[in-house]
N, C-alpha and C positions, 0 to 999 in steps of 0.2 A: 425573596426573589434573587437577591445578589448571591446567596449561597448556592442556589440552584444553577445560576449562570456559571459560577466558578466551577461547579461540579461538571457541567457540560463541557467547559473549556478543557478541564483535565482529561475528560474522556476523549475529546477530539485529539489531543496530543498522544494519548495512549495508542492511537491507531498507527503512529509512525513505526513503532516496533512490532505491532501486531495488526496488519490490515484487516483480518476478519473481525476485529473489534468495531469496525465501522457499522456493522449490523446493529449492535446495541446502541451505538452512538447516534445513528440516524433515528432509531426508534425513540431515544430520549429527546432529540430535537423535535421530532413530530409531536411528542407529548407536551413539550414545553410550549409549542405553538398551537395547541389544541387542534392538531391535524391528524389524519388517519395513518399516513405512512410517508417514507422518504426513500429516495434512490440516489446513489452516487455512481456515475458511470463515465467511462472513457470511450470515445468513438474515434474511428479513423475515417477521414473523408475520402482519401484515395481508395481504401478498401471497402468503403461504404458498409461498415459493420461496427457493432459494439465490441470493443476489445476486452472490457472487464466491467463488472458492476458489483455493487454492494447494496443489498436490499434491507431496508429497515421496515419490517412489517408490510412490505409490498408483496402482493401476490406473485409467486414465481410464474404462474401460468400467464399472467399479464406481461411479465418481463420477457417470457419466451415468445409471445406473440409480437411484442415490440421488436425483438431482435430478428425474428424470422421474416416479418412482412412489413415492418413500418419504420425502416431506417429514415426514409423521407416522410416527415410528418409535420403537422402544424407547429409543434413545439420547436423543432429544429429551425423553422423559418423565422422565429422571433429572436433567435440568439445571434446569428452572424452580424458582425460589425459592432457588437456591444463589448465593452471592455471587461476584463476579468473582474469579478466582484460586483458587477451590476446586478441588481435585483429586478426581475421581470415578473409581474403578475399577469398571467396570460389573459385574465378577464379584461385587463386594460389594453393589452397589445393586440388582441384578436377578438372580434365580435363573437359573442357566444353562439348566435344563430349560425354563423359560418362554421365554427368549430363543430357544431352538432350535426352538420351535414356531411361530415367526412367519415371514411372508413375507420380512421384512427379513433374517433369517438365511439363508433359502433363496436369495435373489436378490443380496444385497449382501455378506454376510460369508462364508458357507461356500464359495461358488464361487471365492473369491479367497484361501482358506486363512487367514482371519482368525478367531481363536477368542477373543482377549482385547482389550479396548478400554479406554483411559483417555481421559476427556473433561475438558477444562479450559476453562470459560467465561472468556474474556479481557475481554469487555465485555458488560455486560448492560443493556439498555434495555427499556422496556415493549413497544416495537414491533420491536426487532431484537436480534440476538445474534451475537457473534463468538466462536467456540470453536475450540480446538485439540484434535484427536483423534490419538491414537497407537495403532498396532495391532501385535498379536503373533500369530504362528502357533501352532498347537497344540504344535509342537516347542519354541518359545521359552518357552512356559509363562506363567503368570499374572504380573502385576505384583506387586512386593514393597514392603516398607517402605523399602528402600534406593532403589527407583525413585521412591517418593513424595518422599523427601528430595531427590533430584536434580531432580525437577520443581519442588519448592518453591523451589529456588535459581534455576531458569531462568525460571519463570513471571512474576515481577515485571519482568524485562527484556523478555519478550515483550509484556506488557501495555503497557509504556511505549513500545516501538518501534511497536506498532500504533496507539497514541494519537497519537504524533508523525506517523506516516504519514498518518493520516486528517486531521490538521491541515494538513499540507503539501498534500494533495490538495484540501482545502477552499480553501486560499489560491490554489492554481493555478486553481481554478474561478472564484474572484473575479477574478483577473487576466485570465483568458480573457474573462469577461463585460465587464470594463472595456475591454479592447482592442476587443471587438466594438462597444461603444458609440462609442469614438473613431473607428472606421472609418466611422461614419455622418456625421461632422462635415464641413461644407463647407470648413473650413480645414485646412491641413496640420499634423499633429502628429507629432513624432518623440520617442520616449522613449529616454533614454540610460541606460546602466548606471553604476555608481559609477566605472568607469574611463573613461567617456566614449564607450564603444562603443554602437552602435545596438542597442537591445533590441526596438524596435517602431517601425514607420513606418506611419501609417494610409494609406488609399487615396488621399486627396488629396495627401499628401506624395509618394507613389510616382508619382502623375500629374505632379507638378511636376518630379520627377527625370527622368521619361521625356520631358518637354517641354523639358528643358535648363535648368531653373532656375525660380525664384531659388535654391532649395536643391537640393543634389545629394547622393546617398548613395554614398559612395566608400570602399572598403577598410574597411568596417565602421563608418564614422563619417559624420557629416553635415558638409558644407562649403557655403559660399555661392559663387555665381557671381562670379568676379572675385577678384583677389588681396587687395585691401584689405578687402572685406566678409568674405572667408573668414578672414583673420587676426583681424578683430574678433570674429567668431563663435567662433573657437577660444579667444580670451581669455575670453569670457563663459562658455564651457563649462568651461574650466580653473578659473575662479573659483568656479563652482558646485560642481565636484568637490571643491575645497579647503574647502568650507563657506561660501562667500560668499553674498551675497544675490541674485546673478544680475543680470539687467538686461534691457534691450530693445535691439533692433537693427532698424532699418528697411532692408528689402531691396527692391530694384527688380526687377520681372520680370513 
């Protein structure tokens, strides 16, 4: 059991670099909890819509119905005011007979053999919410105190992974914006990685390359036209990679 838990935690953190990996991760969590499926979603309260979701063996048709017609639903009503990481078994928070008299039950839960739901808010903000839902069929039965203990062990890792993922995405957006600004410059700009490989070349730098110099983009790096200037440029790049102050080089072209 411990090895299976460790493997689940590893898969949870894999999602930081690859958000689509949530699909397999949620399926693995559902299997570990003897459940049918799971969903991780982000919603906007001002826009009253689902911003994104990851489905772990959850029927896409049910997800579409949820997004299209049931933003306001009984599950949303049991979450507000609860802290991030709180584990809510809907059976305990909402009487089953009342849930089964709702259109949400008729269109989203019952047609897809869902009878029991656990909801875990992972990130709570005034205007948005990220939550993890896990579902069980009538045959699988209600969630138990043992399931709560298992979720209590997994939830902190899910929260941290989601926070890291959102930070990475925010950084990527900043980088994309910065590169877009560099593309508008009238001078050539080439951004290199820590190994000296070309990470980005703006439009003017690409035009210089296409025109035959003075800088050329070859084999994933940048060189200068001519043997001597190219050697001098390589020395500057190597010095910067090693932590030096860098320098300047005048190129003709």
